[in-house]
Structure formats: structure tokens, C-alpha cells
C-alpha positions in Angstrom: 13.3 13.0 -9.6 14.5 15.9 -7.6 12.7 18.8 -5.9 14.2 22.1 -4.8 13.1 25.6 -3.9 13.6 27.9 -6.8 14.8 30.6 -6.1 16.1 29.7 -2.6 14.7 31.7 0.3 16.6 32.7 3.5 13.8 31.1 5.6 13.9 28.1 3.3 11.5 25.3 3.0 12.1 21.7 3.9 11.3 19.0 1.3 11.3 15.3 2.3 12.3 13.3 0.3 14.0 15.8 -2.1 15.4 13.1 -4.3 13.6 9.9 -5.2 12.8 7.5 -8.0 9.3 6.6 -9.0 8.0 3.8 -11.1 5.2 4.2 -13.8 1.7 4.4 -12.3 3.0 4.9 -8.8 3.2 7.9 -6.5 5.5 9.1 -3.8 4.3 11.2 -0.8 6.4 14.3 -0.4 6.3 16.6 2.7 7.0 20.3 2.2 7.4 22.3 5.4 7.5 26.1 5.3 8.6 28.5 8.0 7.4 32.1 8.5 8.9 34.9 10.5 5.6 36.9 10.7 1.9 36.5 10.1 1.6 36.6 6.3 0.8 34.6 3.2 3.9 32.6 2.1 4.5 31.7 -1.5 7.3 29.4 -2.6 8.1 27.9 -6.0 9.4 24.3 -6.2 11.4 23.2 -9.2 10.6 19.6 -10.2 13.3 18.0 -12.3 13.4 14.5 -13.9 16.9 13.1 -14.2 17.9 13.0 -17.9 15.2 15.5 -18.8 16.5 18.7 -17.1 15.3 20.8 -20.0 11.7 19.8 -19.2 11.8 21.2 -15.7 8.4 21.9 -14.1 7.4 24.3 -11.3 5.0 23.7 -8.5 3.7 26.7 -6.5 3.2 26.2 -2.8 1.0 28.8 -0.9 0.5 28.8 2.9 -0.8 31.3 5.5 1.3 31.9 8.6 -0.8 33.0 11.5 0.0 34.2 15.0 -0.9 31.4 17.5 -3.3 32.7 20.1 -6.1 31.8 22.4 -9.6 33.3 21.8 -12.8 33.1 23.9 -15.8 32.3 21.8 -19.3 32.4 23.2 -22.1 29.9 22.3 -24.2 32.5 20.7 -21.3 33.8 18.5 -21.0 37.4 17.6 -17.2 37.7 17.7 -15.1 39.3 20.5 -16.8 40.9 23.5 -15.8 43.6 25.9 -18.3 42.6 28.6 -20.6 39.9 29.8 -24.2 40.5 30.9 -25.4 38.1 33.5 -28.7 39.9 33.9 -30.5 40.2 37.2 -29.0 38.2 40.1 -30.2 37.7 43.7 -27.7 37.6 46.5 -26.4 34.1 46.8 -27.7 33.1 43.3 -25.2 31.5 40.8 -25.3 32.1 37.1 -23.1 30.6 34.4 -22.1 32.0 31.0 -20.8 29.2 28.8 -18.0 29.7 26.3 -15.1 28.0 24.6 -11.4 28.8 24.8 -10.1 28.1 21.2 -6.4 27.5 20.3 -5.9 28.4 16.6 -2.3 27.1 16.4 -0.3 23.9 16.0 1.2 23.9 19.5 -0.5 23.3 22.9 -1.2 26.6 24.7 -1.2 27.0 28.5 -3.6 29.5 30.0 -4.2 31.1 33.4 -7.2 33.4 34.0 -6.7 36.5 36.1 -9.4 38.9 37.2 -8.6 42.6 37.9 -10.3 44.1 40.9 -12.7 46.9 40.2 -14.1 48.2 36.9 -11.6 49.1 34.2 -11.8 50.4 30.7 -10.2 47.6 28.7 -9.3 50.0 25.9 -7.4 52.4 28.2 -3.6 52.2 28.4 -2.6 52.4 32.0 1.0 52.8 31.3 2.0 52.5 35.0 1.7 49.2 36.8 1.0 51.0 40.1 -2.5 51.8 38.8 -3.3 48.1 38.2 -1.4 46.6 41.1 -3.4 44.7 43.6 -2.0 44.2 47.2 -1.7 40.7 48.6 -4.5 41.5 51.1 -6.8 42.6 48.3 -5.9 39.4 46.4 -6.8 37.3 49.5 -10.1 39.2 49.9 -10.9 38.7 46.2 -10.3 35.0 46.4 -12.5 34.8 49.5 -15.3 37.0 48.2 -15.0 36.2 44.5 -18.1 37.3 42.6 -16.8 36.5 39.1 -14.7 33.5 38.3 -14.2 31.0 35.5 -13.9 27.3 35.5 -11.2 26.1 34.8 -9.0 28.9 36.0 -5.9 27.4 34.3 -4.9 24.6 32.1 -3.7 23.7 28.5 -5.6 23.8 25.2 -4.3 21.3 22.6 -3.4 22.2 19.1 -6.5 23.3 17.0 -8.8 22.4 20.0 -11.4 24.2 21.9 -12.0 23.8 25.6 -15.4 24.4 27.2 -15.2 27.1 29.9 -17.9 28.7 32.2 -17.8 32.2 33.5 -19.6 32.2 36.8 -21.1 35.0 38.7 -22.2 34.4 42.3 -22.9 37.5 44.5 -22.1 36.8 48.1 -25.1 36.1 50.4 -26.1 39.1 52.5 -25.2 38.4 56.1 -27.1 40.5 58.6 -25.0 41.5 61.5 -26.6 41.0 64.9 -25.7 42.3 68.3 -24.6 45.6 69.8 -21.5 47.8 69.3 -20.2 50.8 71.2 -18.5 52.0 68.1 -20.3 53.8 65.3 -20.1 52.5 61.8 -17.7 55.4 60.9 -15.2 53.9 63.3 -14.5 57.1 65.3 -15.7 55.7 68.7 -18.8 57.8 68.9 -21.7 56.2 70.8 -24.0 54.5 68.3 -27.2 56.0 69.7 -29.5 58.8 68.6 -30.1 59.8 72.3 -26.5 60.6 73.2 
């Protein structure tokens, strides 16, 4: 028997084995591999020919769906994609976790690294200019030191068709009351810090 794509496609399909013999009441496992150049439904037709009976050629239709491989964050309570997380009321120094899963929908391992942008931003807005989203090294250091929102793990790899449990964590910094005296006002202009002056 022989198998071939009919008609041939420029992206082609791989058939292994393409030629083989088969005894009565037996079967042969055949692998058909398709390649796609965009997210779409792929349809191919395979001609199955028995040697000596070419006039009795049969056709086998192969259908597959090609998808873009990506990572998605899925929350325990479901509901699809989200634009925000609500941690509710938190006290200074309290820690709250928001469990979720990082899901890889593709056949290849996918590496990830979570980054948090300082300040509130509209995720739908196109900033166009990187200078509006740039964070200075000093601000990055401060953000790492005083991080209120983080996720564990911050980076790693998700295997093919796997989901990795992740936790978004919110922990407001504890209020530290400053004690002692200063001869500089809080506005930093060197004025005496006294109502009697």
C-alpha cells in the first residue's frame, strides 16, 4: 500500500511509513504530521492506493486545528480573562494570596518571567512611547524592596499542555512610625519644624 497527499500542498504533510505491506487481519500504525503557517483549520486529503488495484484508490480526509501557542492565566473560580485582581480589605503587614494557574496550550515547553509595572496603568491603552513606561534602576530597586504585589514563582517553564500553580501575593508594607526630632520640615526646605517659630 502507499499513502500520499493528493493534491500536494506547499506546506506538505509527512506520512510515515508512506509505503508498506499489510497482511490480512492485521494493521499498520501510520503517523501523519501536518504543519501550519498560521492559526487555522487545516484540511488535507490523503490518497490510499493498493498496489495492483490503482483504479480502486480511496481517499482519507485529515483535519487538524493549528493554534498559536501561548500562556494563559486561569483563576480557580474561572470566568475567563481578567483585567484586575481584587484582594479585598488588607491591613498593613497582612499577606493575602490569590491562587491561579499558568496554562501552556501548546506542544512545546514555554518559559515565562513575570514583570510588574510601577503605578496604575490602563491595560487597554496603547502607550506608543517606551519613555512613558520606562522605570529607572532606582525605582526598580525600591519596587523590589517595597514590593506590595508579587507572584510566586516569578519565572520558570511550563511543560507542553501543562498547568503550573501560581499565587499572586499582596502584602502591604508595615507602617513604621518615625521617632525622634528633626530640624528640617517635612517639605524639606529647612524651615524649623515648630508651630512657635
